[in-house]
N, C-alpha and C positions, 0 to 999 in steps of 0.2 A: 446460673447464668453463664458461666464460664461453657458447660456445654451445649446452652443453649445457641451461644454463638458460634461455637467451632463448627458444632452440626451444620447448618445451613450454606456455612463458608466451603465446606468442603468437597460437596459435587462440582459445584461453580468453578475451583482450581481446576479440579479433573476435566473441567468439561472444557475451559480453555485452553489447556496445555493438550490436550486431543483434538480440538480447532485447530489451534497451531502449526502441532505434528502434521494433520493431513493436509493444513496449505501446503508447507513446506512440501510435500509430499506428489503435491498435485503442481506444485510451480517447478518443479525437479522433472516431471516427466514429460516427454513432447507432446506437443500440438496436434488431436486427432485430423489425421489428412496428410500429415505434415510428411516428408521422407527424411526417413531416419541417416545422419552423417554415416556418410560409407567409408571406410579406410581407403586410404590410396592405392588405387589399381598397381598390383606388381609390374615392375618393369618387364619388358618383354627379353628374350634370350638377346644376350649382346646388347640390351643398350642399357644404357646408366640411369638412375632413377632421377629427375630433376634436383633431389634434394642429397642428391650424393657427392660430396666435395669434387669427385676426381670427375664431374660435368660440368662445373665451373670453370673447372684448370682446363678441361678441353677446349671449352667456348674461349676461354682465354688466350691459347695458345695459336687456335685458328685466327684471333682478330690480329695479333700479333705477327703472322703470316703471312696475312695477306698483304703486308711490303715487299717481301723478298721476292713474290709470286709477280707483282707488278713490275719489281724494278728487273725483273728478267725477262720479263715478257717483251714483244716486238713495239710496241707505244708506252714513250714513258710518260711517266707522271705528271703532272702541273708544275712540280717545282724541281723535275729534273732537265739538265739541259737537254735540247735535242739532240738525238744521233746523224751521222754522217750515213750514206750509201755505204760507206766502206766499215763501216761498226765492227768489231770491236779494234781496226789500225787509227791509231792516232797519226794518219797521215798529215791533214794541218799542221799539228803540234810539231810533229818532227822537220815540215817545211819551213818551220818560224823559227826554231833552234837551228837547222841547218843554214838558213839564210843569216840568220844574225851570227854565225859562227863565221861564215865568208866572209860575212861583211866586217870582219875584225879583222881577218887574213888580207885583205886586199886593201884595207886604209893601212895595214902596219909594211905590204910591200911597198907602196908608193906610186909612182908611175909605172912600176910594172903588175902592179895589180888589180887595174882598172877593170878588164874582163871578169875577173873572181870577185871585185866589188859592184860588178854590173849583177853578177848570178845572184850573189847574195842577199842583193835588194829587190831581183825582182821574183826569189823566193820565200822569201819572209814577207815581200806584199802577198803574193799568191792568198799562199797559207791565214795570211788576218783576215783578207777580206772572203776568204771562205767562211772562218768561225761568224766575222760578224753579221754577213748576210745571213747564214743561217738560222744564229739565232735572233734577228731580226725579224723576216721570213714568218722563223715559227711562232712571236712574241711572247717569247723570252727574254729580252733582253732588246733595250732600242739602242740602237746606231744610229740615227736618223741624219745629224751634222755629216758624219764621214763619212756613209754612202751615200748623200747627195753632195760633198764635194768629190766625190771622184769624177763622176761624169765632166762637171766644168776642167778640172785637173788633166783629165787627158784629149779632151777637146781640146783648150788653150796647146799643150804641150803638142799635139799634133799638128796645128795650123802652123807654130812656130816653123816646129823643125823642116813643112811643107816650104815656108816661104825660108828657110835659112839656106835649106838646101840649090836655092837660085838666086840669091842673093841676102843683101844684109837686114835683119827686121831692123824696122823703123817704130821707135818709139810710139806713133797714134797708131803702129797697129797693136801695141800692147793695151793701151788704152779701150782701143774699138775691143778689143774680144775680154775686156773688163767689166764693159756692160749685157756681152755677149754671156759671159760667166757667171756672174749674177742672176740673171734670169732663167738658165739652166739651172742650177743651187736651186732658185725659189719651187720650181715646177717640180725638181725633185724632190725636194723637202718635204711639200703638200703630198704629193703621192706615197710617199715612204711612210708621212706620219701617218696617212689614214688606214695604210695596210698593215702598220704596224697593231693602231688601235683595232680594228678587224680581228688580229690572230690572236691577240690578248685577251678578249671578248671571249671568242671561241675556245682557248688555251684553259682560261679558266672556268668554264660551263663545263669541262670534263669530270 
């Protein structure tokens, strides 16, 4: 009985092993008509393979080197302060510094330092106006209130000095000029604000 049972089982066991091994062999073989996988093409002489570590480090250095090139270029980026025509000479900053120093000296001299005081105030005012106007028109920083006040102050001062050269300045003139000053300020404020918004939008699109 044992021999009769073992004999018929032996061929079937062998056939199963043969079928399983043949199926595994067919699964490992590539399908007909499918292109065999080719190894990566060798890099040309003088070029680095994409998988080479030096290639990725070179790309990283290239990205990090873009910022210095932009800073050294003629056109500053959106995050940088606009440059004056006389760049890199800090002329406006020097005017502000010298004007502040002359103002202190003029105040310290008292009555004998009026000329130095006026010169210092004028130099500091010119430097400040240049910086604020450049930043505002370039859309870098808004100085709308300060720039809108300047025309009203200049107009009021010129009218008062002109009247004072011939007669005493009445109080009614100051009240009348105040209404005109407010109108000038409102017009300048509106125009300067619109100019800054347009410049800031163009600057953000760079």
